[in-house]
C-alpha positions as CSV (number, residue, x, y, z in Angstrom):
1,M,-54.9,108.2,-47.8
2,A,-51.8,108.4,-45.9
3,K,-52.4,104.6,-44.3
4,N,-52.9,103.5,-47.9
5,A,-50.0,105.2,-49.5
6,K,-47.7,103.7,-46.5
7,S,-49.3,100.1,-47.3
8,E,-48.4,100.8,-51.2
9,K,-44.9,101.7,-50.0
10,T,-44.4,98.7,-47.9
11,E,-45.7,96.4,-50.9
12,M,-43.4,97.7,-52.8
13,E,-40.4,97.4,-50.9
14,E,-41.3,93.8,-50.1
15,Q,-41.3,93.6,-54.2
16,K,-38.1,94.7,-54.4
17,R,-36.7,92.0,-51.9
18,P,-33.3,90.6,-53.5
19,W,-34.2,87.1,-54.7
20,W,-31.2,85.8,-53.1
21,K,-32.4,86.8,-49.6
22,E,-35.7,85.4,-50.1
23,L,-33.8,81.7,-50.9
24,L,-31.6,82.3,-47.4
25,S,-34.8,82.5,-45.7
26,Y,-35.8,79.3,-47.0
27,V,-32.5,77.6,-46.3
28,W,-32.5,79.1,-42.8
29,I,-35.8,77.1,-42.1
30,I,-34.7,73.7,-44.0
31,L,-31.4,73.8,-41.7
32,F,-33.2,74.6,-38.7
33,A,-35.4,71.8,-39.5
34,C,-32.7,69.4,-40.2
35,V,-30.6,70.4,-36.8
36,A,-33.7,69.7,-35.2
37,A,-34.4,66.6,-36.5
38,M,-31.1,65.2,-36.0
39,A,-30.8,66.3,-32.3
40,V,-34.3,64.9,-31.6
41,N,-32.8,61.3,-33.2
42,R,-29.5,61.7,-31.3
43,Y,-31.1,62.6,-28.0
44,V,-34.7,61.6,-27.8
45,L,-35.9,58.9,-30.2
46,I,-34.7,55.9,-31.7
47,N,-36.0,54.9,-35.0
48,A,-35.8,50.9,-35.6
49,E,-36.6,48.5,-37.6
50,I,-37.2,44.8,-36.5
51,P,-34.9,42.2,-38.2
52,S,-36.2,39.1,-36.6
53,E,-39.1,37.1,-35.2
54,S,-37.4,37.2,-31.4
55,M,-40.3,39.5,-30.0
56,E,-43.3,37.9,-32.1
57,N,-46.2,38.4,-31.5
58,L,-45.7,41.8,-30.1
59,L,-43.0,42.9,-32.8
60,T,-43.0,40.9,-36.2
61,V,-40.1,41.2,-39.0
62,D,-39.8,44.6,-40.6
63,D,-42.2,46.4,-38.3
64,R,-40.8,50.1,-37.4
65,I,-40.7,51.0,-34.3
66,F,-40.0,54.3,-31.9
67,G,-38.3,54.6,-28.7
68,C,-37.6,57.0,-26.2
69,R,-33.7,57.5,-24.9
70,L,-35.2,59.6,-22.0
71,S,-37.5,57.1,-20.6
72,Y,-34.9,56.3,-17.6
73,V,-33.7,59.6,-16.9
74,F,-36.3,60.3,-14.2
75,G,-37.1,56.4,-13.4
76,E,-35.5,52.7,-13.2
77,P,-36.4,50.1,-15.8
78,E,-39.1,48.2,-15.0
79,R,-39.9,44.1,-15.4
80,Y,-41.5,43.7,-18.6
81,D,-40.4,46.9,-20.2
82,V,-39.3,46.4,-23.7
83,V,-36.3,47.6,-24.2
84,M,-33.6,48.9,-26.8
85,F,-29.6,48.5,-25.9
86,R,-26.8,47.6,-27.0
87,Y,-25.6,43.5,-27.3
88,P,-23.4,42.6,-24.6
89,V,-21.3,40.6,-26.6
90,H,-20.8,42.9,-29.5
91,E,-21.9,46.4,-28.7
92,D,-21.9,47.8,-32.4
93,T,-25.2,45.6,-32.8
94,I,-28.5,47.1,-31.4
95,Y,-30.8,44.1,-29.9
96,I,-34.7,44.5,-28.7
97,K,-35.8,42.1,-26.0
98,R,-38.0,42.2,-23.0
99,I,-36.6,42.8,-19.2
100,I,-37.0,39.9,-17.1
101,G,-35.0,39.9,-14.1
102,L,-33.7,43.0,-12.2
103,P,-30.7,43.9,-10.4
104,G,-29.6,41.5,-7.8
105,E,-32.4,38.9,-8.4
106,T,-32.4,35.2,-9.1
107,V,-34.2,34.3,-12.1
108,E,-34.6,30.5,-12.2
109,I,-36.4,28.9,-15.5
110,R,-38.1,25.6,-14.7
111,K,-40.3,23.8,-17.4
112,G,-41.3,26.6,-19.1
113,K,-41.7,29.3,-16.2
114,I,-39.6,31.7,-14.4
115,Y,-39.3,32.0,-11.0
116,I,-38.0,34.9,-9.1
117,D,-36.0,34.9,-5.7
118,G,-37.0,31.1,-5.1
119,S,-40.9,32.2,-5.4
120,E,-43.1,29.1,-5.9
121,T,-45.3,31.1,-8.2
122,P,-44.2,32.0,-11.9
123,I,-44.1,35.1,-13.1
124,E,-47.2,36.0,-15.8
125,E,-46.2,35.9,-19.2
126,D,-49.4,35.9,-21.1
127,Y,-47.5,37.7,-24.1
128,L,-45.7,34.4,-25.3
129,P,-46.9,33.7,-28.8
130,E,-46.7,29.8,-28.4
131,K,-45.7,27.1,-25.9
132,W,-42.1,27.4,-24.8
133,T,-40.4,24.2,-25.3
134,D,-36.7,25.2,-26.7
135,G,-34.5,26.3,-23.8
136,N,-37.1,26.3,-21.3
137,D,-35.5,24.4,-18.1
138,G,-32.5,24.1,-16.1
139,Y,-31.3,27.9,-16.2
140,L,-30.3,29.8,-13.0
141,F,-29.1,33.5,-13.4
142,E,-27.7,35.7,-10.4
143,V,-28.4,39.0,-12.0
144,P,-25.5,41.6,-11.0
145,K,-26.4,44.6,-9.4
146,D,-25.7,47.0,-12.4
147,S,-27.5,44.6,-15.0
148,Y,-31.0,43.2,-16.1
149,L,-31.7,40.0,-17.9
150,M,-33.5,40.1,-21.0
151,L,-35.5,37.5,-23.3
152,G,-37.3,37.7,-26.3
153,D,-41.1,36.8,-26.2
154,N,-40.7,34.1,-28.6
155,R,-38.5,32.0,-26.7
156,N,-38.6,29.1,-28.9
157,L,-36.4,31.4,-32.1
158,S,-34.9,34.2,-29.7
159,E,-31.4,34.5,-29.1
160,D,-31.5,36.0,-25.9
161,A,-29.6,35.9,-22.4
162,R,-29.9,32.2,-22.0
163,Y,-27.1,32.0,-25.0
164,W,-24.8,35.2,-24.7
165,A,-22.3,33.4,-23.0
166,Q,-22.0,30.4,-25.2
167,C,-22.0,33.5,-27.8
168,A,-19.2,35.1,-26.3
169,L,-16.9,31.9,-26.6
170,D,-17.5,31.3,-29.6
171,D,-16.8,34.6,-31.1
172,E,-13.8,34.5,-28.8
173,V,-14.7,37.5,-27.0
174,A,-14.5,35.4,-23.6
175,S,-11.4,33.2,-23.3
176,N,-13.4,30.9,-20.8
177,K,-16.6,30.1,-19.3
178,E,-16.3,32.4,-15.9
179,E,-15.0,35.3,-18.1
180,A,-18.5,34.6,-20.5
181,Q,-20.9,35.1,-18.0
182,K,-20.8,38.8,-17.7
183,Y,-21.9,38.6,-20.9
184,T,-25.2,37.0,-19.9
185,Y,-26.5,40.4,-18.6
186,V,-27.2,44.0,-19.9
187,R,-25.9,47.1,-17.8
188,E,-27.8,50.0,-17.8
189,D,-25.5,52.0,-19.2
190,Q,-25.8,49.7,-22.5
191,M,-29.3,50.4,-22.9
192,I,-30.6,52.9,-25.7
193,G,-34.0,53.4,-24.7
194,R,-37.4,52.3,-24.0
195,A,-39.9,51.1,-27.0
196,I,-43.1,53.5,-27.0
197,L,-44.7,52.7,-29.9
198,K,-44.9,51.2,-33.6
199,Y,-45.9,53.4,-36.3
200,Y,-45.7,50.9,-39.6
201,P,-47.5,48.8,-40.8
202,K,-50.0,49.5,-38.1
203,F,-49.9,51.9,-35.3
204,H,-49.7,50.7,-31.9
205,L,-48.8,52.4,-28.7
206,F,-46.8,50.4,-26.2
207,L,-48.8,50.6,-22.7
208,N,-48.7,48.4,-20.0
209,I,-46.6,45.4,-21.9
């Protein structure tokens, strides 16, 4: 009997709980969820929508993806990583491309093939969506020690490292060709994160891309 009386007393106390306390408890839950979501978005994940065809067929227009801001906290960027970064010519714009050249490497584009450090064997690029015909020859890049060379997968339509120096001149960000060359490369501090998965319109986890 004593136990039942105690239980009934507890239920009565809960029923007498002021409505504003109940409301406040829900407000705290919602506030905590919002703060947690903002923290994850700012420090862990990047949520992005693909605006162009430059990364087809891996990514198409209007695809929605997540990138991880912590990808390079404990490791270095690697060739073939698909990375979101601040466009060197206008850093308020975010681009997504694939890492092709690593710090200190010499990268040559010759007849639709890419050669690293004078090798006679081109790197493998089975992700290209079609035959590479536009801007596919006569490029030689000396990647700085603190930077990376980025190209899109859809080379016939991609505005990437092949053209950024000229863009810097056209936009009057650089005053001469020598100064414009630094805008060809992406510094590590300009990288935001590595693409990890596509969640719309179809789910796709990026592994070994």
